[in-house]
C-alpha positions as CSV (number, residue, x, y, z in Angstrom):
1,M,-31.1,1.9,13.5
2,I,-29.7,5.5,13.4
3,A,-32.2,7.9,11.9
4,I,-30.2,10.6,10.1
5,E,-31.8,12.5,7.3
6,H,-28.9,14.6,5.9
7,M,-25.9,13.7,3.8
8,L,-23.0,12.2,5.7
9,Q,-19.3,12.6,4.6
10,V,-16.7,9.9,4.8
11,R,-13.0,10.9,4.6
12,S,-10.2,8.5,4.7
13,Y,-6.5,9.4,5.0
14,Q,-3.3,7.4,4.3
15,I,-1.1,9.1,7.0
16,A,1.8,6.7,7.4
17,D,3.3,3.3,6.5
18,S,1.7,1.8,9.6
19,I,0.0,2.6,12.9
20,D,0.7,0.9,16.2
21,I,-2.8,-0.4,16.9
22,K,-2.1,-2.0,20.2
23,S,-0.6,1.1,21.8
24,F,-3.2,3.5,20.4
25,K,-6.0,1.3,21.7
26,S,-4.5,1.6,25.2
27,F,-4.3,5.4,24.8
28,F,-7.5,6.4,23.1
29,K,-10.6,6.1,25.2
30,A,-13.9,6.1,23.2
31,E,-16.7,3.6,22.6
32,L,-14.9,0.7,20.7
33,L,-17.4,-1.2,18.5
34,H,-15.0,-3.5,16.8
35,N,-11.3,-4.3,17.3
36,D,-8.6,-6.8,16.4
37,A,-4.9,-6.8,15.8
38,D,-5.3,-4.9,12.6
39,E,-8.1,-2.3,13.1
40,L,-10.1,-0.3,15.6
41,F,-13.6,1.0,15.0
42,Y,-14.9,3.7,17.3
43,K,-18.2,5.5,17.9
44,T,-17.3,8.9,19.3
45,S,-20.8,10.4,19.4
46,H,-24.4,9.7,18.2
47,D,-23.4,10.0,14.5
48,E,-19.6,10.3,14.5
49,F,-17.3,7.3,13.9
50,I,-13.5,6.8,13.5
51,Y,-11.9,3.7,11.9
52,V,-8.1,3.2,12.4
53,F,-6.1,0.6,10.4
54,K,-2.7,-1.0,11.0
55,Y,-1.6,-0.2,7.4
56,G,-1.5,3.5,8.1
57,V,-5.1,4.7,7.4
58,A,-7.5,6.7,9.5
59,C,-11.1,7.1,8.3
60,F,-13.7,9.6,9.6
61,L,-17.5,9.7,9.4
62,N,-19.3,13.0,10.0
63,Y,-16.1,14.8,11.2
64,D,-15.4,18.3,10.2
65,E,-11.9,19.5,9.2
66,T,-11.1,20.8,12.6
67,Q,-12.0,17.6,14.4
68,T,-10.2,15.6,11.8
69,G,-7.0,17.7,12.2
70,Q,-7.1,17.3,16.0
71,F,-7.4,13.5,15.8
72,L,-4.6,13.2,13.2
73,Q,-2.3,15.2,15.5
74,L,-3.4,12.9,18.4
75,I,-2.5,9.7,16.5
76,M,0.8,10.9,15.0
77,P,3.0,9.6,17.8
78,Y,1.7,6.1,17.1
79,C,2.6,6.3,13.3
80,R,5.7,4.8,11.7
81,N,7.1,6.8,8.8
82,R,4.5,9.6,8.8
83,F,3.7,11.2,5.4
84,E,4.1,14.9,4.8
85,E,1.6,14.7,2.0
86,Q,-1.4,12.6,2.9
87,L,-3.5,10.7,0.3
88,T,-7.2,11.3,0.8
89,E,-10.4,9.7,-0.4
90,E,-13.9,11.2,0.1
91,F,-17.3,9.5,-0.1
92,Q,-20.9,10.5,0.6
93,I,-23.6,8.6,2.3
94,E,-27.3,9.5,1.8
95,T,-29.6,7.9,4.3
96,G,-33.4,7.3,4.1
97,A,-33.4,6.2,0.5
98,K,-36.2,4.0,-1.0
99,E,-33.6,1.5,-2.0
100,N,-29.8,1.0,-1.8
101,K,-28.2,2.7,-4.7
102,F,-24.6,3.2,-5.8
103,G,-23.4,6.3,-7.6
104,Y,-20.2,8.1,-8.4
105,N,-18.5,8.8,-5.1
106,K,-21.8,8.3,-3.3
107,I,-24.1,5.6,-1.8
108,E,-27.8,5.9,-1.0
109,I,-29.0,3.5,1.7
110,V,-32.4,2.6,3.1
111,D,-31.3,2.1,6.7
112,A,-28.2,3.4,8.5
113,D,-26.6,1.5,11.4
114,A,-23.1,1.1,12.7
115,E,-22.3,-2.1,10.8
116,I,-23.2,-0.4,7.5
117,F,-21.2,2.6,8.4
118,R,-18.2,0.4,9.2
119,L,-18.5,-1.5,5.9
120,I,-18.6,1.8,3.9
121,M,-15.6,3.2,5.8
122,L,-13.7,0.0,5.3
123,N,-14.1,0.1,1.5
124,V,-13.2,3.8,1.4
125,S,-10.1,3.0,3.4
126,Q,-9.2,0.1,1.1
127,S,-9.5,2.5,-1.8
128,V,-7.1,5.1,-0.4
129,A,-4.6,2.2,0.6
130,L,-4.7,1.0,-3.0
131,D,-4.0,4.6,-4.2
132,Y,-0.9,4.5,-2.0
133,Y,0.3,1.1,-3.1
134,S,-0.3,2.0,-6.7
135,E,1.7,5.2,-6.3
136,Q,4.6,3.3,-4.9
137,T,4.4,0.7,-7.6
138,N,4.4,3.3,-10.3
139,K,7.5,5.0,-8.9
140,L,9.3,1.6,-9.0
141,L,8.1,1.1,-12.6
142,E,9.4,4.5,-13.6
143,E,12.8,3.7,-12.1
144,T,12.8,0.3,-13.8
145,N,11.9,1.9,-17.2
146,H,14.8,4.4,-16.8
147,H,17.3,1.6,-16.4
148,T,15.8,-0.5,-19.3
149,Q,16.0,2.6,-21.6
150,I,19.7,3.1,-20.8
151,L,20.2,-0.7,-21.4
152,E,18.6,-0.3,-24.8
153,K,20.7,2.8,-25.7
154,K,24.1,1.9,-24.3
155,G,23.9,-1.8,-24.1
156,K,24.9,-1.9,-20.5
157,L,23.4,-1.1,-17.0
158,D,24.3,2.2,-15.3
159,I,23.6,0.8,-11.8
160,S,26.0,-0.5,-9.3
161,G,25.7,-3.8,-7.4
162,R,24.9,-2.0,-4.2
163,R,22.2,0.2,-5.7
164,L,20.7,-2.9,-7.4
165,T,20.6,-4.7,-4.1
166,K,18.8,-1.7,-2.4
167,Y,16.4,-1.5,-5.3
168,I,15.6,-5.2,-5.0
169,G,15.1,-4.7,-1.2
170,K,12.7,-1.8,-1.9
171,T,10.6,-3.9,-4.2
172,L,10.5,-6.8,-1.8
173,N,9.5,-4.6,1.1
174,L,6.5,-3.2,-1.0
175,K,5.4,-6.7,-2.0
176,N,5.7,-7.9,1.6
177,R,3.6,-5.0,2.9
178,I,0.9,-5.6,0.3
179,A,0.9,-9.4,1.2
180,E,0.8,-8.6,4.9
181,N,-2.3,-6.4,4.3
182,L,-4.1,-8.7,1.8
183,Y,-6.9,-9.2,4.4
184,I,-8.1,-5.7,3.6
185,F,-9.3,-6.9,0.2
186,D,-11.4,-9.6,1.7
187,S,-15.0,-9.2,2.8
188,P,-15.6,-9.0,6.6
189,D,-17.1,-12.1,8.2
190,E,-20.4,-10.2,8.9
191,T,-21.1,-10.0,5.2
192,W,-21.3,-13.8,5.0
193,E,-24.1,-13.7,7.6
194,N,-26.1,-10.7,6.4
195,E,-27.5,-10.6,2.9
196,N,-28.0,-6.8,3.0
197,L,-24.4,-6.2,4.1
198,N,-23.1,-8.6,1.5
199,K,-24.9,-6.7,-1.3
200,I,-23.6,-3.4,-0.1
201,D,-20.1,-4.8,0.1
202,I,-20.2,-6.1,-3.4
203,G,-21.6,-2.8,-4.7
204,L,-18.9,-0.8,-2.9
205,K,-16.1,-3.0,-4.3
206,R,-17.5,-2.4,-7.8
207,T,-17.9,1.3,-7.2
208,F,-14.2,1.6,-6.1
209,D,-13.0,-1.0,-8.6
210,L,-10.9,-2.5,-5.9
211,Q,-10.2,-5.9,-7.5
212,E,-9.1,-4.5,-10.9
213,R,-6.9,-1.9,-9.2
214,F,-5.3,-4.6,-7.0
215,R,-4.6,-6.7,-10.1
216,N,-3.0,-3.7,-11.8
217,I,-0.6,-3.4,-8.8
218,Q,0.2,-7.1,-8.9
219,E,0.9,-6.9,-12.6
220,G,3.2,-3.9,-12.1
221,L,5.1,-5.6,-9.4
222,G,5.4,-8.7,-11.7
223,I,7.0,-6.6,-14.4
224,I,9.4,-5.0,-11.9
225,K,10.3,-8.5,-10.7
226,E,11.1,-9.7,-14.2
227,N,13.3,-6.7,-14.9
228,L,15.1,-7.1,-11.6
229,E,15.9,-10.7,-12.4
230,L,17.3,-9.6,-15.8
231,F,19.4,-6.9,-14.2
232,K,20.7,-9.4,-11.6
233,D,21.6,-11.8,-14.4
234,I,23.4,-9.1,-16.4
235,M,25.2,-8.0,-13.2
236,Q,26.3,-11.5,-12.5
237,Y,27.5,-12.0,-16.1
238,R,29.4,-8.7,-15.8
239,N,31.0,-9.7,-12.6
240,S,31.8,-13.2,-14.0
241,N,33.5,-11.6,-17.0
242,L,35.5,-9.3,-14.7
243,L,36.6,-12.3,-12.6
244,E,37.7,-14.1,-15.8
245,W,39.8,-11.2,-16.9
246,I,41.4,-10.9,-13.4
247,I,42.3,-14.6,-13.6
248,I,43.7,-14.1,-17.1
249,V,45.8,-11.1,-16.0
250,L,47.1,-13.0,-12.9
251,I,48.1,-16.0,-15.1
252,F,49.8,-13.7,-17.6
253,V,51.7,-11.9,-14.7
254,E,52.7,-15.3,-13.4
255,V,53.9,-16.4,-16.8
256,L,55.9,-13.2,-17.2
257,N,57.4,-13.7,-13.8
258,L,58.6,-17.2,-14.7
259,F,59.9,-16.0,-18.0
260,F,62.0,-13.2,-16.4
261,E,63.3,-15.6,-13.7
262,K,64.6,-18.0,-16.3
263,L,65.9,-15.2,-18.5
264,F,68.0,-13.5,-15.8
265,R,69.4,-16.8,-14.5
């Protein structure tokens, strides 16, 4: 166990769309406590830890702003689509409590060890990732609402086929990225084997309201999908009507041509 009597600060940052875990692992040399294809958990000193996730999140325990800034500069070359404005989530850990207790933006724990720290940092990172996905979903919803309002007022869409295709692609990419990172909303294997870790994990998920926020994102994407299918049907109907008119015009031209041929003979 790690005996620490003061308050510890966890800070998690959504810094990019994704991080090249494999390349960064080869570059960054520190004590690696846990790693797989999706995440790296480092112990950098007696009471300092860093957690790096494939989905673009870096989490710090007991790091000051200077140390955090230095690390974020270090990892930037391994990020894809870096963000100028980073989403941040903060959380406090108070050790040496009489019992485990969850509060607003804070947890009190009896004993502190690396596995508990990792679990807390994982949940804080899940929370900031959900903030990012929620923000992206809301932007798509706003764009969808804009087009549905125009459809209501004018009775037609003001979006071209190309723009609609790009819009569909943007939505599918977001859905795919969330599906790819669904594992982050599952409990680590260690929680199934350790009752204390399992209780802490359940408490943290309730504190951050992870499941409900995830459901809201899924519902938002479902609404977007329904609207896109409607837009696509309207676009196909519009194109079908246009094609019918083109055929009618061509037939009419052909009839006129035959008429004039017979007339001038």
